[in-house]
N, C-alpha and C positions, 0 to 999 in steps of 0.2 A: 151162518154164511148166507148172504144174499145170492140169489140166482140170477145171473146176467141175461137170462132168456127174455124177460119183458123189455129190457133195453134193446137187445138184438132185434126183437120183433118190431119194435117202433122204428128202429133204423131201417129195417127192411121195408116196412110199409111206406115210410117217407121216401125212401129210394125208389121204390116201385111207382109211386105217385109222380115223383119228379121225372123219372124215365118215361112213363107214359105220356106226360104232358109235353115232354120234348118230341117224342116220336109222333105223337098226335099232330103237332104243328107241321112236321115235315110232310104229312101225307095231304095237306091241304094244298090246292094249287095256289101259286104265288099271286096271280091276278086273274080275275075272270075276264074273258075277252068282251070287248064292248059289243061285238056282234056275234051272238051265239050260233047263228046259222052259218056264218063264216068258219067258225071253229069246228062245227060239225062237218062242214065240207072238206076241211083240211084233213080230217081223220078218215074220211070215206073217199073213195075213188070217184072223181068227177065222171069217169069213164064207166064206172060199174064193173070193174074188173075184180075177180077174185084175188088177184094179185096186189091190188091197191092202185095207187096213182102211177100210172105208167107214163104220163105226159112228159116228164123230163127226158126219158129214154126215147120216146116217140119223137120228141122235138129234136134231138141230136140226129135220129135216123133221117128225118125229114131234110135236115141241113145237109147230110151226106148225100141223100138222093138228089137234091138240087145241084150240088157240086158235080155229081156224076152226070146229070142231065146237061150241064154246062161244059162237059168234057174236061172238067178239072179232076182228073183221077188222083193226081198226087195230093191235092188238097182234101179230097174225099177220103184218101187213105190216112192222112193225118188226123182228120176229124173223127174217123170211126174209132180210133184209139180212145177218144173220150167216151164213146159209148161203151167200148170193151171194159175200161176200167171202172166206170160208174156202175155198170151192170154186175161186174164181178164183185164190187165191194158191197153192193146192196143184195147180193144172193141170200146171205143168212137170214135176212128179214123178209125176203120175198118168197123164196122157194117153198118154205113150209106152208104158206097160205094155200098154194095149189101147185103141187109138184108138176103134174102133167102139163099145166099150162105154161109153167116156167120153162119146161124142157122144149116145148114148142117154139117159144121165143128164143131160147138159148140156141137151138139149132139154126134158126133163121139168121141169127146174129153171127154165128160161126160160118155159115155159108157166105154171108156178105163180107165178113173179114177175109176168107179164103179168096173170094173173087178179086177183092181190091188189093190183096197182097201177092197175087200171082206174079210170077217173074215177068210176064208180059200181059198185064190185065187188059181185058177186052171191055169196051165200053158197053156193048150189048150184054155181056155176062154180068157185069157190075150193075146195070140198069135192072136186069131181070132179078138179081139177088136183092137189090134195095126195094124193088116192087113187092117181091115176096115178104121181105121183112115189114114193110108198111102194111101189107095185108094181114100179117100175123098179128101186129099190134091192133089193127082194126077189129080183128076176130075176137079179141079179148074184151072188147067194150061190152058185149052183151053177156059175158060169163060172170054174173054175179050171184 
């Protein structure tokens, strides 16, 4: 009687080689970026924050602050919702990098949300909250 073991071994080896060749192809980047320094910059924070690139959040906060400065509290209240939702959806990726820094910004965002969502929002309180938030963003730039 023949032993099927050599045949099974060959099938196993061929299957392993095929599987390794397929998975090895998946680990390669699809395309190398034309500008390597641009690719590196996108993975590192231009601001040098432990939290990564905070510029999208800071940009929204600056827009909200400009609306407050123009006494458009209704528009600022609407726009800060964008900051809240984007910040909350990015939490899982950002918070583990530097939890204490994340909490500083999160509290500043919450304070700004509270000021703008007050029953009778005060321009002075909203401006102070937004100034505090922008300062919090600026303070993260040197934390790398």
